[in-house]
C-alpha positions in Angstrom: -12.4 -14.7 -15.6 -14.8 -14.1 -12.7 -16.5 -16.0 -10.0 -20.3 -16.2 -9.9 -22.9 -18.0 -7.9 -25.7 -19.4 -10.2 -29.4 -19.6 -9.4 -28.9 -22.9 -7.7 -26.3 -21.3 -5.3 -23.5 -23.2 -6.9 -20.1 -21.4 -7.4 -18.8 -21.2 -10.9 -15.9 -19.7 -12.8 -17.1 -17.8 -16.0 -14.8 -16.7 -18.8 -15.1 -13.8 -21.1 -17.1 -15.9 -23.6 -19.7 -16.8 -21.0 -18.5 -20.4 -20.5 -19.0 -21.6 -16.9 -17.1 -24.3 -15.0 -18.4 -25.5 -11.6 -16.1 -25.2 -8.6 -15.2 -28.5 -6.8 -17.8 -29.1 -4.0 -15.1 -28.9 -1.3 -13.7 -25.5 -2.3 -15.4 -22.2 -1.6 -14.2 -19.0 -3.3 -13.4 -16.1 -1.0 -13.1 -13.5 -3.7 -14.9 -12.8 -7.0 -11.8 -12.3 -9.1 -8.3 -13.6 -9.5 -5.4 -11.5 -8.3 -1.9 -12.1 -9.7 -3.3 -15.3 -11.3 -4.5 -16.8 -8.1 -7.9 -17.0 -6.3 -8.3 -17.0 -2.5 -10.4 -20.0 -1.5 -11.3 -21.9 1.6 -12.0 -25.5 2.7 -13.5 -26.7 6.0 -10.9 -29.0 7.6 -11.6 -30.7 10.9 -14.6 -28.2 11.4 -12.4 -25.1 10.8 -12.2 -22.9 7.8 -8.7 -22.9 6.3 -7.6 -20.7 3.4 -5.4 -21.3 0.3 -5.1 -20.4 -3.3 -6.0 -22.0 -6.7 -5.3 -21.2 -10.3 -7.9 -21.0 -13.1 -7.7 -24.8 -13.6 -8.9 -25.3 -10.0 -5.5 -26.7 -9.1 -4.6 -25.9 -5.5 -1.2 -24.1 -5.8 -1.0 -23.1 -2.1 -2.8 -25.6 0.2 -5.6 -24.5 2.5 -3.6 -24.3 5.7 -4.0 -20.7 6.8 -6.2 -19.4 9.6 -6.7 -16.1 7.7 -5.6 -14.9 4.3 -6.1 -11.9 1.9 -5.9 -11.9 -1.9 -2.5 -11.5 -3.5 -1.3 -7.9 -4.0 1.5 -8.3 -6.5 3.9 -11.0 -5.5 2.6 -11.6 -1.9 -0.5 -12.3 0.1 -0.9 -11.6 3.8 -1.7 -14.8 5.8 -1.9 -16.0 9.3 -0.5 -19.4 10.3 -0.3 -20.8 13.9 -1.4 -17.4 15.2 1.4 -15.5 13.4 1.0 -13.0 10.6 3.3 -13.4 7.6 3.5 -13.2 3.8 3.3 -16.0 1.3 4.6 -15.8 -2.2 3.1 -17.5 -5.3 5.3 -20.6 -4.7 3.8 -21.0 -1.3 7.0 -19.9 0.5 6.4 -18.1 3.8 8.2 -14.9 4.6 8.5 -13.2 8.0 7.9 -16.3 10.1 10.1 -19.1 11.4 8.5 -22.5 11.6 9.6 -25.2 13.9 11.5 -28.0 12.2 
């Protein structure tokens, strides 16, 4: 599967048979391909771009809460939350950061 932008500048997901599916209007892809089954996406929340990850069904598996993010490289992706760099796994669990309770 790959991400394309059609002639109307709308983001779509295209499969190997050429079938296209439109992205939800509130989600912007930040990569042209899935990595480890997930795609880096962004949403504008309170005027700020936040990053998260979706699967091929457009289900948000890791919510758009990160200030910065990179695509998955194996089991982890580099992200930035509250100004601190850390890793997130495919279940959305952060590693290398302690969050206030």
